[in-house]
N, C-alpha and C positions, 0 to 999 in steps of 0.2 A: 684274756688280756686286760690288764688294768690301764685305763686311760688317765693320764695326768691332766688335771684341770689347769688351764692357763689363767692365772689370776691377774686381774688388772686394777683392783681397788682394795684399799685397806680402810675399814670403818672402825672407829673406836668409841667407846663410851666415855663420858666426861668424868664424873666423880667416881673414884676408885680405879680408874684406868689412866686417862689422860692426865689426871692430877698427880699420878705417881711419878716420882723423880726418875728421869730417863726416858719416859714414854714420849714426851714431846720431841725429843731428839730422834727417836725411832720413827715417828710419823714424818718428820721432816726428811729423814734419810730415805724413806719409802717414796715420798713425793719427788725427791731429787732423782731417784732411779726410775722415774716414769710411771709410778702407780698413782692413780687418783686416790684422794684421801677425803674422808668425811668424819665429822663428829656427829654422833647420834645419842641424844640424851632425853630422858623423861622429864626434863626441866620445863617450866612454864615459858621461859624465854631464853634467848641465846646468852650464855654466860659472858660477862664482861671481860675485856682484856685478853681475848684469845689471840695467840700469835697467828701470823699469816702462813699457816701450814695446811689449810683445808680448802678443798675445791667446793665443798658443800657443808652446811651445818643444818641439821634437822633436829628440832626439839618438839616433843609431843604436844606441848601447849599450843604451838602454832600449826602442827600437822593434824591435830584432832584425833590422833590415835597414839597409843603408847606401847612400849615394849611390855610384854613379849608378843603382842599381836603381830603376826607375819606381815600385815599390811605396812607397818612403819618401815620394815626392812625393804620392802618393794619400793616404797616412796623414796627412800634414801638412794637405792641403786638407780632409780629413774633420774633423780637429780644429778647423779654423777654421769648419766648416760652410759651406764654399764649394765650388762646382764647380771641378774641376781647371782647366778651360779659362778660368776667370776669375781665375787666379793668375798673377802675374809673379814669377819666381824669379831672384835675383841671386847669382852665384858667380864667384870668380876662376879656377876650374878649368873649362876648356872642356868636358871630358868630363862633368862634373856638370850643366852647362847642357844638354848633349845629352840626358842622362837625364831632366831635367825636361821637355824637349820631347817625348820619347818617351811620357811620362806624359800629355801634353796641355797642359802649361803653356807660357807664353811665357817664354823664357829671355833673360837679359841677362848677357853676359860682362863682368864688372867688370875694368877695367884701371886706372882712376883715377876720382876723385870727379867731375870735370867731365863726362866722357863718360857715366858711369853716370847722373848726374842729368839730363843732356840726354835720354838715351834713356827714362828713367822719365817725364820730363815729357811726352814725345811719346806714350808708351803710355798713361799714366794720365790724361792730359788736364788735369793740374794742375801748377802750379809748386811745387816742393818746397823751394825755397831760402828 
């Protein structure tokens, strides 16, 4: 019997994902539907001008560890107060998605808005459009 994971958090990368047209609206929709949201970036500091759609922002320059090290994914889940296994992580770099999977998260390799939204809709069980 296959057990469905009950996801409670959506974590997205900044450059290449959150900066893509439409993704900020998807993150906001997930948050409105009760999911915790986080930005996880290998940046030195928090990107300026972020909209108020995140419960946590984690950047490697402040955390002292970078993607794809599984520890940064555990740090992000802890800041959300969510078990790692209940997190979905979206990144445009396949190696970073694998790092999230090694930490215990479910990873989504972002290629374009439509395929990412389709996959998130299936995983999270809600329509985010």
